N, C-alpha and C positions, 0 to 999 in steps of 0.2 A: 744470190742467197735468197732463199723463200721469204715471204715476211712473216713475222711473228705474229700470230693470230691472239685477240685477247677478246675475251667474253665480258663485256661492260654491261653495270647496271645502273640505270638512273633512276633513283628512288626520291619521287617528290611527294606532296602533299596531296595532290590532287591526282597524278598518273604516274606508272612506272613504266620502265621499257627494258628490255633485255637484247642487247644487240651484239653482234659477231663482227669484228673489226681488225683492223691491222695497226700496228705502231707508226704507219705514215700517217693514221687519220681517216683510212677509207673504211665505211660502213659495208658489210656484206651482207647483213641479213638483220632484222629487227623486230620485235614483238612487244607490242604494248598493253596494258590490262590497268583499270581503275586500282589506286590505292587503298581505297576505302579506309582513310588513315582512323576514323573512329571507331574500329572494331579491334580485336584481339591481334596483337603481334603474330602469336602461332598462326593464327587464321592466313594472315598476310604473307607468313613466312614460307606456308604450305603451298600458298598460289605461286609466290616467286619461285621455290624449287622445281615446281612444275613447269612453269616456263623455261627455267634454265635447262632443266633436263630434255625439253622439246627441241632447245637450241642445240644443244650437244648432240643430240641424234642426228641433227642436220648438217653439222660441219664434218667436212672431209677429214680435217687434221684437228687433234686435240689441242685446244689453246693453252698458251703457256701460262695463262693466270686469269683469276677473275680479278676485275677492277670495279669499284664501287663509288659512284659519287651521289652524295647523299647531304642534305641540310645540317647545319649544327645547332648546338654545340656537340661536339664528340671528341674523344680521345682519338686523334687519327692513328696513330702508330700502332695503337692495341685495338683499335677498329671496334670501340665500344661508342653506343648510339645513347647520348645523355638528354633524354628529355626535349627533343626540338620542338618548338611551339606551334609548328604544323603536323606534327605527328604525334597528338596528344597520346599518353599511355605507354610511350617506348622509352621507358625509362631505364637505363644502365643495360642496354640490349647488347651482349658480346656477339655482333653479327659477323666481325671477321672470323672468329672461332668456330662459328656455327656453320659457315660456308666451307670453311678448310675440313670441318669433320664431315659433311655430307658429300663434298664433292673431291676432295683430296687434291686439291689443285692451292699453289700460293694465292692468297688473297690481298689485294691491298684497298684500303679506304682513303676516301678524301672528302673534305667539305666539298658542296657543290659550287659555293664561291670559287674557292682554290682551284677546282676541276675546270670551271670554266676559264677562270683566267689562264690556266695552263693550255688549255685548248685555242683560245685566241692568241697567245703568245706563240705557240708552235706553229698553228695553222692558218691564224684569222688576221683580223685586224692590227693586233699587237706583234705581229712577225717584225723583227728588225727593230723593235723597242727596248728599252732598257728598263723602264719603271711604268707600269701601268696598274689600273685598278679596274677590275671587272664586278660590277653589281648583277647579281642574279635576278632581282626585280620579276620574280615568280609569284607563286602560292605565298611564299615568304620574301625576306630581303636578307641576303647577305653579301659579303664582298670577298673578292682574292686578291692578294697583293704581290705584284713580282716588283722587288726594288732591287736596283743595280743588278738585274738579271736573275736574280734567286726568288724562290717562292718564299714568301714569309708568313709563319703559321702564328708565332708568339708563343710566349713562356708556356702556357697552358693549352695551347692550339686555339684559342678564341680572337685571336688576331681576324680582323675583316668582319666580325660581329656588328655591323654599322647600324643594321635594323633595330637594334636595342637602344640607340641613342635616343634620348628624349629631346624631340624637335619642338615642342609645344606644351603647354600646360594642361591642355586636355585634347581630347580626340577619340578616335578608333583604338580600341584595346588591341595589344599584342605583347607579349612576352609578360602578362599579368598586370600591366600599367598602360595607361591612356596616354596617347601623345606621342609615342615612337615613331621614328621614320618608317617602320616596317607598317604600323598602324595606318599610315598616310599612304603609303607609295607601293605597298606590296598588292598583289591581287585579293587577297583576303582582305585587306586593310581598304581597299578602294570600295568593295562591294559593302562593307561597314560605313563607309564615309557616306555613300548614298543616302543609305538610311538615316545617317544622323543630319546631313542637308536638308533632305525632303524626305521627312518620315510618313506624311501623308501618301506620297505616291509610292514610296518602296517602304513600307512597314517592315518588310521582312527582306534581305539580303537579294539584291538581284546581281546577275552573273555578270563579271568584268567583261565578258564578252558581248553580252546582250547591252550594255552601258555603252561600249565602244561603237557597236554598231548605231545605236541610236544618236550618239555625238557626232558620228561621220554624216549622219543626215541632217544635222544642225539643231538638233534638239537641243533646247538651252538650257535643261536642267541638267542633262549629261555631260554637255559642254562645262557646266560651272564645277562639277564633280571632278572632272579631269582637270580642269584651269587650276584648283584648289589643291589636286595632289601634286600636280606639276610645280606650283609655288614651293611646297614644303620638300619637293625632291630638289628643287635648285638650291635650297638652303643646305641640304646633305651633301650635294656636290661641291657648295662652296668651302665645307668644314673639311671634306676630301683634299681637296686643291689646297687651301690654306696649309694643311696639317703634313700632307705627303709631298706635294709640290710634282706630281706625275706628269709625264709627256702626255698620257691618254687615259680618259675614263670610258670605258667599254660597257654599253648597257645590254644585257640579256632580255629575253621572255617579252615583256611588255614594252621594253625600250624598242624592239623589234617590231612587235604587233601595232601598239598604241603610240609609237614615237612622236608623229605629228600633232596628236593630242595632247601630249604631255610637255612637249619639248620648247614650244613657244614660251610658255609661261616660267618653265624652268630655269632657261637661259636668261630670260630678264632678271630674274632673282640671282642667278648665278654670277652673272656680271656685276650686280650691284652689291653683291655681300662677300665676294671673293676679292683677295689682294691682286691688284692687275699683273704683278709678276708673276702670280700662279695662273691665273686665268688666260693671259696671253700665250702661254706655252703649253697648254693643255686643251687636246682636241677630245671633245665629246661626241661618241660616236655609237650606233647601233651595232651589235655583234655582227661581223661580216660574215660569220658561219650561219647565221641567221637562224632558221627554225632546226637546223642540224646540230646546234651547239650541245644540247643535251646528250646525245648521241655521241659525238665526240668526246665530250667532257667524262663520259664514263668511262673511256678508256684510258684517261689521262693519270688516273692513280697508278696503274700499272706501268705506263709510259714513264713517267716522273721517278716514283720510287723503286720502281723493278730494272731501272736503267736499259730501257727498250728502244733508247734513241743511239 
């Protein structure tokens, strides 16, 4: 039986990708472009449709569906984007319907944390597990929960919005408040954290990539930025372990790229603040799919909701 082809969209606050893949998680082609999240949605949507059309022209077989992975909050089943903090101005965008009208294909939309959890559950580190938590750790910070072998979205689809939790009284601002977990541990948050800790050196936000390069060379200021972020990440991991008691917490994006810079401090706090009964059975690992996870996650809304496995 031929593989079912899926056109996947990975929409992030910094970059977007259009991929052609299969229900087995194989990526056949990929196109990437900047999201330019500060601009009008209609401008972005036009660029997205051009990239989709180019991908469709290059495919030998028409895809069975369009599958979208995007940050929340959102109405998953209706496919409505509801003001994600890393996509300002995207207020009540009926993305699913817009794509269906434009391309006349079934469209499935999923929270990027859920999509990442599904990708690692089907094809990565979570394969064979029953209960896992996936942290996006990208431009923003969300989580996907698979509990007893089933994706859990919550009553109004906001389960896993752990970035919104206030982890400190003050700190980098996200979700319109200071001190959230996303404010301390996301890519955007780490950039703001550097300016708060070292305002004379970095009066304007410095990229996480540049901070990482400096920290890897032993720059003391950059190392302290990641140690601070790691300590707050450890608190967040302890909350997850104590509340959900999963077998595994999987770290995406920054956990893959910057793991050694974050995890020493994070694990020290995690072990100190979590119940031993929870931490002793909870592995904390980087995403096994590595840099491919965003592309494979982009296929997973269709794989899960469209019954393509």
